[in-house]
C-alpha positions as CSV (number, residue, x, y, z in Angstrom):
1,M,-40.2,9.2,-196.5
2,P,-41.8,6.0,-195.3
3,T,-44.7,6.3,-192.8
4,V,-44.8,4.1,-189.7
5,Y,-48.2,3.6,-188.1
6,L,-48.0,2.9,-184.4
7,P,-50.5,1.2,-182.1
8,A,-51.9,3.0,-179.1
9,P,-49.7,1.2,-176.5
10,L,-46.5,2.6,-178.2
11,R,-47.8,6.2,-178.5
12,R,-46.7,7.0,-175.0
13,L,-43.1,6.9,-176.4
14,T,-44.0,9.2,-179.4
15,G,-45.8,11.9,-177.5
16,G,-49.1,10.6,-178.7
17,A,-48.2,10.5,-182.4
18,S,-50.0,7.6,-184.2
19,R,-47.7,7.8,-187.3
20,V,-44.2,9.1,-187.9
21,E,-41.9,9.3,-190.9
22,V,-38.5,7.7,-190.9
23,P,-35.7,7.4,-193.6
24,P,-36.0,4.5,-196.0
25,G,-33.8,1.4,-195.8
26,T,-34.8,-2.0,-194.3
27,V,-37.2,-2.9,-191.5
28,A,-34.1,-3.1,-189.3
29,D,-33.2,0.4,-190.3
30,V,-36.7,1.6,-189.5
31,L,-36.7,0.0,-186.1
32,R,-33.3,1.5,-185.4
33,A,-34.5,5.0,-186.5
34,L,-37.6,4.7,-184.3
35,D,-35.5,3.8,-181.3
36,E,-33.1,6.7,-182.0
37,R,-36.0,9.1,-182.2
38,F,-38.1,7.5,-179.4
39,P,-35.7,5.9,-176.9
40,G,-37.1,2.6,-175.5
41,M,-39.1,1.8,-178.7
42,R,-36.8,-1.1,-179.7
43,A,-37.1,-2.7,-176.3
44,Q,-40.8,-2.8,-176.8
45,L,-40.6,-4.3,-180.2
46,C,-37.6,-6.6,-180.1
47,D,-36.3,-9.2,-177.7
48,E,-32.7,-9.4,-176.4
49,D,-31.3,-10.9,-179.6
50,G,-32.8,-8.2,-181.7
51,S,-35.6,-10.4,-183.2
52,V,-39.1,-8.8,-183.5
53,R,-41.0,-10.1,-180.5
54,A,-43.4,-13.0,-181.3
55,F,-46.5,-11.0,-180.3
56,I,-45.5,-8.0,-182.5
57,N,-46.4,-8.1,-186.2
58,V,-44.7,-5.7,-188.6
59,F,-46.3,-5.1,-192.0
60,V,-44.7,-3.4,-195.0
61,N,-47.5,-2.3,-197.4
62,G,-49.9,-4.8,-195.9
63,S,-47.5,-7.9,-196.0
64,E,-46.2,-9.3,-192.7
65,I,-42.4,-9.2,-192.7
66,R,-42.1,-12.8,-191.5
67,T,-43.5,-13.8,-194.9
68,L,-41.1,-11.5,-196.7
69,Q,-37.4,-11.0,-195.8
70,G,-37.8,-10.4,-192.1
71,Q,-35.9,-7.4,-190.8
72,Q,-34.1,-7.3,-194.1
73,T,-37.3,-6.4,-196.0
74,P,-36.7,-3.2,-198.0
75,V,-38.7,-0.1,-197.0
76,G,-38.9,2.4,-199.8
77,E,-39.7,6.2,-199.9
78,E,-43.4,5.7,-200.4
79,D,-43.9,2.6,-198.3
80,E,-46.1,2.2,-195.2
81,V,-45.0,0.2,-192.2
82,S,-47.6,-0.9,-189.6
83,I,-46.7,-2.2,-186.2
84,I,-49.5,-4.2,-184.7
85,P,-49.4,-6.1,-181.4
86,A,-51.1,-9.5,-181.4
87,M,-54.5,-9.6,-179.6
88,A,-55.0,-12.1,-176.8
89,G,-57.2,-12.7,-173.9
90,G,-60.4,-14.3,-172.9
91,S,-60.9,-17.9,-172.0
92,P,-62.4,-20.3,-174.5
93,R,-62.9,-22.8,-171.6
94,R,-65.0,-20.3,-169.7
95,C,-67.1,-19.7,-172.7
96,L,-67.6,-23.4,-173.4
97,C,-68.4,-24.0,-169.7
98,R,-71.0,-21.3,-169.7
99,R,-72.7,-22.7,-172.8
100,A,-72.7,-26.1,-171.1
101,G,-74.2,-24.7,-167.9
102,I,-71.1,-25.5,-165.9
103,G,-69.7,-23.2,-163.2
104,R,-72.6,-20.9,-162.8
């Protein structure tokens, strides 16, 4: 069965599990299976129209699904699916200002 690797923020839904196994199919099937097993998962990963949220990256065997077939990307028996939220934060302006000696 495919293995899905989950980031720390989603582990509250999985009882702390960092990886789970789901039946093979497509990425859409994997997301559906995750939500059936862990209610609320899909709401964290997808927007109202069912698209994977812009700040969520889903990889199948190291390739981001947006560069493949999206949610129709096949997921086979031995595949690995990684769900990775985008990282954001900090302020480039603040860093530039500090380097320039502004706003101290």
